[in-house]
N, C-alpha and C positions, 0 to 999 in steps of 0.2 A: 534547555541548554543555551543559549543565545550567544555562544562564543563567536559564531560567524556573522552575527548581526550587530552592526555598530550600535553602541549604547545611545547614540543620538537618534536612532531610527525609532519611529512610532511603532508600537506593537499592541496586540490584543491578547489578553490572557483568557484562555478557555478553561473554566473549572469543570472537570470531568466527573459526572455522577454515574457513569457506567452505561450511557446510551450507546447503542450500536451505530449511531449516526454522528458521534462526537468528532470523528476524523473528518467528516464532511464539512462540519462548521469551520474547521481549520483551513480546509481547502478553499472554501468559498471566500473567506477573508483574504487569503493570499492571492486569489484571482484579481483582487483590486489593488495588488502590489503593496499590501500591508502585511507585515510579518505577524503570524499568530503562533501560539504555542499552547499545547494541552498541558494543564497543570493539575496535580492532585486536588480534589475538592477540599481537602482539609488543611491546605496551606495556611499558615498564619498570616494575618493581614499585614503585620509589620514586615514579614519576609517578602511578601509580594510587593509592598510599597517600595522596597529597596530596588526592585526591578523596574519601577516607574512605568507601568502599562498605561496606555491612553484610555483603555476601556476593558470591561470584563463581560464575558458571556458565560452564563450558567447553562450547562448542557442538560439534556433530558436524562432519564435513567429508569431502570426497572422497578425501583422501590416506590413506596407510597409515603407521602409526607405525614399521613395519618398514623403510620406505624411508630411504635415507641423508639425503635433503634434505626430510624431512617437516617441516611447520611445528611449531615448538617455542616455548612461552611462556617468559618469564623465570621461572627456578626460584624466584626470590624471591617470586613470587605465592603460593606455598604457605607462606611464612613470615610472612604478614601477620596471622596469628592470627584469621582469619575463616573461616566455613564455605565449602566449595567443593563444587560439584556438577558432575561430568563426565558428559556425554551422548555416547554412542557413541564417536566419535573422542576426545572429551574424557576419557572413562573409560579408554580404552586409553593415552592420553598420561599420565594420572595413574599408571597401572600401571607404565609405563616409567620414569617419574621416580623412583618409590619401589621399584624393584628387581624388579618383576613381569616376566612374560614374555608377549609378545603374538605370536601366530603366525597364518598364513593358515588359515582354517577349511576343513576338508574339505567341509563342507556350508555354503554361504553362506546367510544368512538375509535374505531380502528380503520384506517384507510381514508378514502376520499370523502371530503365534506365541503359544503359551500360556505365560504366565509364572506361576511358583509362588513367592510370597514365603515366606521362611524365618523371618521375624520379624514381629511385629505391633506395632512401636513406631517412634518417630521418623519416618523417611522414609515408612514404610508404615503409619502410624497409621490405624486404621479399615479397613485393607485386609488381609484375612486369607484370601482365597480365590483359587484359580487364575483367571486372567483373560486377556483378549486384550490384546496389546501390539503395537506396530508396530516391526519391525526393518528395518534398512537397512545391512548391513555384510558385509564379506568376511573380516575378521580376528576373532579371539576371544582373550580373556585365558586363557592356559593355566596360568600360575603367578601366584598372588596376590602383590601387593606387600606389603612389610613393614608390619605393623600392621593390615592389613585382614582382614576375614572375609567369607565369602559370605552374602548376605542374600536371594538370589533366583536361580532357575535357569529355563532353558527346555530343551527336548529336545536342542538343539544347542549351548547355551551353559551350561556348568557354572558359569560366573561371569557370570550375566546382570545381577546387581546385587551391589555390594560396599560395605563401609563401614569406616572407621576412626572409630568413635564418639567416641574421645577427642579427636581433632583436628577432628571434624565434617567429615570428607571422605567424599564419596559418589560412586559411579560406577554409571551405568546403561548397559547395552548397547543398550537400546531407547530410543525417542523418546517421552517423556511429553507433549511439546508438541503433537503432532498429534491430530486428532479420532479417528483410528483406534485410539488408546490411551484407552479410555473413562474410566479412572480417573486419567489423566495429570494432569489439573488438580489433583486431590486431592494427588498426589505433590508437585507444584510448590508448592502451598499449604503443605503440611507443611514443605517445605524453607525457604520464604521466611518464613513466619509463626512456625512453632514452633521450627525449628532456628536460623534466623538472627535471630529475634525482631524482624523488620522491622515498624515501625508503619505502619498504613494511612493515610498522610497525603498521598498523591498523588491529587488530584481535579481535575476540570475547573473546579470552582468556584475553587479556589486558583490554578490555572493562569491562568484568565481575569483574576482580580484582580491577580496578580503581573505578568502580561504587560502589561496596561494601564498599570500603574505604571512598569514598566521602559521601555516605549515613550515615555512622557512624559519620563522622566529622560534617555533617550538622545537623543531627537529635540529636546527643548526647544521653541523657537519656530520651528524650521526646517520646511520643507515636505516632504511625502512624496508620491511619485507611485505610483499603484497601477493595474495593468492588470486590468480585470474581464472575466469570461467569462459570468457568470450562473449558474455552477455553485456547489455547496456551498462548496468551498474558497475561491474568490475572494470569495464573498459574506460568509462568516464573517470572512475577512481584512479586507475593506473595513469592515465594521461594527465590528470590534475596533479598527482604526485610528481610525475616526470617533469612537468612544467615548473614545479616548485623546487625540486632537489636534484633533478637530472640523474646522473649515474649512481647517486647514493640510494636510488630505488632499485631493489632486487625483486623481480616478479617471477613467480612460479606458476606454471600451468600444469595441473595434474590431469592427464588423460585417463579418465576412469572407464572409458569404453562405453559410457552411457550418454554420450553427447550426440549432437546433431551430425549430419553427414559432413565428413571432412573438417570437423570442428578444429582439431589440433593443427592441421595444415594451414587453415585460414588464420588462426590466432598467431602462429609463428610468422607467417608471411606479413600479416598486417602490422604487428607490433614490434617484431624483432627486426625485420628488414626495412619496413617503411618508416615507423616512428622511432626506430633505433633504441628501443627499450632494452634494458639489461634483463633479458627473459630466458628462463630455463624451462624447457618442456620435458615432463617426466611421463613415461609410458608405464602406467600401473594397472592396465586393463585386467591382467590375470589376477591380481590381488583382490580387486573388487568383485569380479565374477565368481571367483572361488568362494569368497565370504558370503555371497548372496545365493549360493546354490541351495535350492529347495525352500527358500524363504518366501512365504506368500503374504504375510501380514505387512501392510504398508508402513505402519509405524516402526516395525522391526527393521524393515528395509532402510528407512531414513536413519535410524540409529546406527545400523551397521555401516552404512556409507559414511556417516559422520565420523565414526570410530576409525575406519580404514583411512579416510581422508587425513585425519589428524596424525595417524601412524606414519603415513607416507610423507606428509608435510614435515613432521618432526624429524624424520630420517634425513630428508633433503636439507632441512635447516641446519642440522648438526654437521652435515657434510660441508655446507657452505661456510658456516662459522668456524669450522676447523681448518679452513684454508687460510694461508697467510695473506692472500690477496683480499679476501672479504673481511676477515676479522669479526669482531663482535657486532651483531645487529641488535639495536636497541628497541626498535618499534615494529609493531605489526599493524597493517592497515586492513580494515574490513569495509565492504560496501553495504553495510547495514542501512536500510531506509526506514523512514518513519512508520510505514505500515507494518514492517517487520517487528518493530518495537511495540506498537499498539496491539498486534495480534498475539505476540508472545508473552508480554508482561502487561498486566492491567495497570494503566496509568493511575488508577484510583488507589492502588495499593491493596485492593480487595481481591477476593477469589475470582479467578477466571478460568474457564474451561480450555484445555489444550486441544485446539482443533487439529493442528498439525505442528510438528516440530519444525522450527525454522533453522535453515542451514547456517545463517549468519549471526544468530543471536545466542550468546552465552554458551557456545559449545567447545571452546578451546581450553585445554588444561593449563593450570597455573604454572606448571613446571617448565613451560616454554619460556618463561621469564622475559616476556616482552611487555612493553607499555603499549596499550591499545589506542589506536587513533581511528576514528570513524567520521571522516569529513562530510559524508552524505547523510548522516543519521537523522537530521531534521528535515530532510527533503522527501517529497512525494515523487512518484515515478515520472510524471510529466515535467517536474522541475529538474530532475536529473537529465532528461533529454535536452532541456534548455541550456543546462551547463555544458553538455556535449556540443551544442551549437556554438556556444561562446568559445569553446576550445577548437572550433573549426573542424570537428569530426565529420566524416561523410554521413549522409542520410542512411546509408546501408547499415551503419552501426547504431546511429541515434534512434532510428525507428524500428530497430529489431524487436520482435515480440519477446515478452518475458519467457524465460525457460527455467524450470525448477532446478534447484541445486542438486538434488538426487538424480536429475536427468530422466532418462527413459525408464529407470527402475520403477518410478511411480506412474508411468504410463503403460506399463505392462501389468495387467491384472493376473495375479498368480506368480509363479516362479520366474525368475529372470535368467535367461540363457543368452549365449552369444548369438545363436540363430535367431531368437525372437528379437533381439536388439537390431540385428541387420535387417530383418523384415520390416520392423517398425520404422527404422531410419529411412528405408526406401519409400515406404508408403507416405511418411511425413514429408519427404522431399517433394514427391509428386503433388500432394495436397497444396503445399505452399507455393510451389512453382506455378500451378494453375491459378491459384488465388491472386498471385502477383500479376500474372498475365491479364487477368480479368479486372485488375484495378481495385481489388478489395483489401489488399494486405494492410494498408495503413488506416483503413476504416475499421478494422477489427482490433480488439485488445489482444486476443490470442486466437490462433487456429492451429490445431494439432491433431494427430491421430493417437488412438488408444488401442493397444493390442488386446484382443479378447480371446482367451483360450477356450472358445465355445465352438465346437465343431458342428457343422451343418452340411447337408447334402447339396451338391451342386452338379452342374453338367458342363463339361468343357470338351469340345471336339467329339461329341457323341459318347463321351465316357463319363462315368460317375466319379465325382470327387467328394471327399469328406475332409474339409479343411477348416481353418480358423477364420475369425472375423476381425474386421477393423471398424472401430467407431470413430467418426469424425466429430470433433468438438470445435465450434467456432462461436465466440462471444463478443459482444460489444460492452464496453465498460469505461468508466472514467478513471478508476483507481483500483480495480479488482476487489474492492470490499463488497460491491454488489455488481451483478452482471446479468445481461439478458442474452438468450441465444440469438445468433445472427440469422436473419431471414435471407439466406443466400439464394440466388436464382436456381430453380430446378434444373435448368440446362447445365449450369456449372457443376452442381452436385452430381448430375448424371455423368458428365465428362470425367470428373475426378474418380467416381466409382468404377467406371469402365476401365480407366487407365490403371488403377490400383489392382483390380482383379486380373487384368490381362498381363501386367508387367511384374507383379510381385508374387513370386512363387510361394505357395503355402496359404494364400488368402483367396477365398471364393465368395465372400459376402462383405458388404460395406453398409453400415447403418449410420444415421445422423442423430446426434444427441440434441434434443430440444428442451432441456431443463435449464432453469435459470438459478442464479445465486442471490439470496437464499431461495429455496431450501437446500439445493445442491451446492457443492463447491465447484470451482472452475476445473481444477484437476480432479481426476477420478479417485486418486489415492492421496 
């Protein structure tokens, strides 16, 4: 989409062949203040040329270039006269296009490998020693393509890196975008800044300024409806719109009874009283809890919540538009982010498994008759926080941890009840209060409690108890696509556990989740 990025700005096109790491490539490029965008692999060269990218990166992918129906980009991509970097599948594809030979490797490389650079210039500038890299492939380049030379090897890959310096084409068998390749950022920086000569003109300051300007131009004097949740994304979205169109923004906060402790009160105080937003708070707790009664399947929970949310939202919208004061509302704003789009819809246009339904992507009925605007659609979470900073929002909001759209419903394993929500809310408040006091809150991507309807025997005051359990989940991550469990101090975990068991009625056991993503997801449901 590049609507928010000035056409004069340098940018890098990332052709997506289905790698689980494609989003990381985009993030890495943006870290050097250069705009990047994930593009379907089969885009026509003439269409891409109209967008005038400064460089192209071919992502990895699960397919094999030796297969008959393997994904293939337009060969004209290599005739645009700009630098191209192929990563894993992208490198093998490049080899195939230019007459090289790719075969199935006798020894597949998955995980850590020792890479030895053969040159100390251009792509590997400042990198001259053997180092760890991350491999994930079953094929290898056996014969170099025409015009290329080997610039790096591993024990099992005699062509772990190759280059045609004249055309500025490069291929890497390993993944420089992942944290497991320690010098990967330097390699990407060398490609983007030194080889492609991209200027660092992508910043959240320019994004914020240009987005506000564009919203004003597109919306004019029309009204925009915005659903608020109290989280970082919707808060930044609402304030961005408010800066652009003022009272022509109508915000609705639907209290579904599945939020954090005192969520509705805080949202109303912060945005209605402090920021002076045109905000309406709707109490719909009974509607949601009634619809969720006895529902245990997590995907059904999400769909029910989405359905009720739309029903309540539609009712409130009809009420608003029916009043003489409000009149017709033309636009609907959503806080969709780039990871939402990536996980929900395959950018390659190919089949992708639905891991979880996303609350922000494609769930609204056409009969609402709004034009959709999604100003944050091209941003990652850390970039949204930087926009919040540009808008001078307090750290309390900017650095608030992510919270799922379906709320506590997907943090309660089994049926959702008002009692279980209250128990979980209290436990969660204790957890994060103690984590904040200990100085860990901003070091974590997320920290939350999960309600487990698993009864076990306990002893309190010399009496036997038979109550449920709480699981603590705390992870560190850059963007939620991958995550590692947080190694919190035992003393802190002990304090949290004791406090939850002593102060939250109905809980007599606390456990700590030490699984990472993948293979687990961050949320339990």
